[in-house]
N, C-alpha and C positions, 0 to 999 in steps of 0.2 A: 701147133704139135704141143700135145701135154706131156708132163713130166712128173711123176709119182716119186717124193721122197718122204719116207717114214711117215705115211699117210696123208701128205699133203699134196696136192695137185697144182702145178702152175702151168698155164697155157701161156704159149709163145705165138709171136707171127712173125713173119719177115717183111720188111718194107721193100719198096722199089728199087732200093740200093743194095738190097741183100743184107740188111741189119736185121738181127734177131732182137726182139724185144717181147718182155712178159706183159700179157694183156689181162690176165686173172689168175687168183690165186685161191683155192677151196679146198674143203676137208676137214680145217680144224680153224675154230674160233678162237682158240685160246693160244697163239703165237707165243713162244719163249725167246729169250736172246738167243739161244742156240739154235732155234728155227731160223732165225734172222741170217744168222751166219752161213748156215746151208744154203740159203737161198741165194745169199750174197756170192759165195762162192760159185754157185751154179750159174748164175748171171755172169760173173766173170770169166768161166770156161766157155760160155755160149757168145761171148760179146765179140765184135767187129775188130780184130786187130790194129785196123786202121783208124779208128774211132773209138777209143777204150771210155769205159765209164768213169766217172769220177769217183775214185775210191773214197776220197775225203768227205763227199756228201753222203756215201753209202755207211761211213762209219760215224758220222754225224747223228744219221738215222737210228743207228744201232744203238749210240747213247741216249738218245730222246727215248727209244724204246725201254731201256735199262731204267732211266728216272722214271718214267710211267708206271714200270713195274715195283719200282722201290714205292712210290706213293700210294700204289694201289694195295701193297702189302701193309704198310704202314696204318692206311686208313681201315682196313681189316683188323690189324690188331687193336687200335683204339677203339673201334666199334666192340669187340671183344671184351676189351677191358672195362667199357662203360657198361656193357650188359652184366660182367662179373659184379662191378659196384653196385648196379642197381638190386642184383639179388642178395648180395650181402646185405644191404640197406633193408629190403624186405625182409629178410631173415632176423636181422636185427629188432626192427620195428615189432615184428610178431611176437616178442617178449613183453611186449606194453600191454597185450590183451588181458584184461582184469585188473588192470593197475589204476592207480589213480594218477592223473598227470595235470599239469598247470601249462598256461599260454601267459602271453602279456595280457589277456583279455580281463578287465574287471567289472563287476557289477555296477550298480546306481550307485552302492554306498562306498565305491572304491576298494573293496575287497576282490581279491585275486579268486576269478573263477576255476573251479576244479571240475575236472571230467573223470567218467570211467570209461575205460575204451572197451569197445566191444569186437571191434574188427578191424584189419588193416587191408588195404590193396595199393597196388603200383598201376598206375596209368601214364604212359609215355615217360617212364622213368621216374616219375613223381610218386612218393608214397603219401597216401592219405589214410587218416584215422577215422573211424566211424565210434562216436563216443556220447556220452548223456551226461549232460550238466548235473553237477550235485546242487539239490535245493537245500538239504540240512541234514545235521548229524543229529542222533537221539542218542540218549541213555534211557535203558528201560529198567525200572527197578520193580521186582514182583515180590511183594511181601507174604510172609506166611499165613497160610489161609486160617480164617477165624469161622466160629460157628454161626454168627449172624452179622447183621450191619450195626446192630445196638451193643456189640461187644465192646468193652472198655480196654482201652490200650493199658498195657502192663507197666502203669506209673505209679510208683508208690511215693514220691515225693513231688511236691508241688514245684519244684525246680526242673522237672523232668522236661526235657526238649528234644525236638528233631530239628537238624540243622541242614539245610540243602545248600550247596556251594556251586554255583553254575560255572562256565569255561571263562566267563568274564572276570571271575573271582568273587563276585557279589554273594552275600551268604544271606540266607533267609531262615530265621529260627523262629520255631513255631512250638507253642508250650503243647505237651501232650496230656497233662496231668488231667485225671477225670474224664478226658475226651472219648467217644466212639470212633470207630473206624470211619463212620460216615460223616461225622464231624471233621475228623482229620482229613479226608477226601475234599470236603466242602474247602475249608481253610487253604488246602494247598493248591487249589483250583484259582484262588484269589492272586497268585503270584504269577508275574507276566513269565511265559516261557516253559511253564509247568502245566501239564494236565494230568489229573488223578481221577481214576475210575474204580467203583467198588462193585464188582460183578460177582454173580453165582456161577460157581463151576458146575460141573457135570456130575459131582456126587453131593450136592446140595451145599456145599460149604461157601464162604464168601472170600474173595481175594481182591486186597488194595493193588493197584498197578499204577505207577507214578512214572510220566515221561518227561522227561527234561531235554527241551531244546537246544542244539549247539553242542551236544557232546561233552568230554572232559569234565563232566561234573562229579561230585562227591557228596556222600551223604555221612553223617554222623549224627549219634544221639548221646544225651546225658540222662543217667538215672532212669532208662527205660530201655527196655531190651526188645530189639526190633529184629527178626529174622528176615532177610531178603536175598534175592539173586539178582546179578545184575547182568543186563546183554545190551550190546550197543547194533545200531541199526542206522541206515542211510536211506534219504528218500533221494529219487531222481527226477529229472525233466522226463517226460513222457516221449518227447521229441528229439529224435538223434540229430547231431551236428557233425558235419565233417571238417577236421583239423588237418592243417600241413603238419607231417612229421617234424619237419624243420623248425616249425613255430613252438614246438614244446620246450618249455624252460626248465621243467621241474618233474621228476619222476618219484611217485612213492611205492 
């Protein structure tokens, strides 16, 4: 015999002694505690009065069902919370794109390696950064253009000098008195970490460009007038590296 209750179908049979028992339940795979109570009451109404069903056992089953439901709900809540945290972490890490970061990694000289972040990604809840290691910083000084390579610097005093101070605080003083721009470029090139070129421009003039490795440099002059502009540049390793977001120790 089949009985339908709120979309749930129970199939019952009668044994040789006339006792009715449930053989199958179908129609709903997601039974709630209310469904269990309904089934229990139906079972009680159809039982043999001379051999009643153990109500204590049925209540234990209901309690077990409620405990299972609670655990399932808690698991779903934790999974939802974990997903929310992962999305929040990914959103936070996205703000690092274009920034300079550090981890605990150091180079062969013991200096902390810095990276420029190009993208972020999340894999199984773990945030990864794609970044390029910084190889060096540069200060680029572009001096005022002159008519030719043999143009003499505007130095009216024998004490006229040009002083370059690098990022380590080392000062390099060069006499500019009576020197051409070509001679000045040659002398600058003798200094470690400095590269100077005197190149012809598109309009036929010549420009002295000095590059100082390490960045954070300064330029000063005495008794000579030099006009120049300053730009900063950075060189990166051509191969990208993958960093763990949790390993980032400093952000610039």
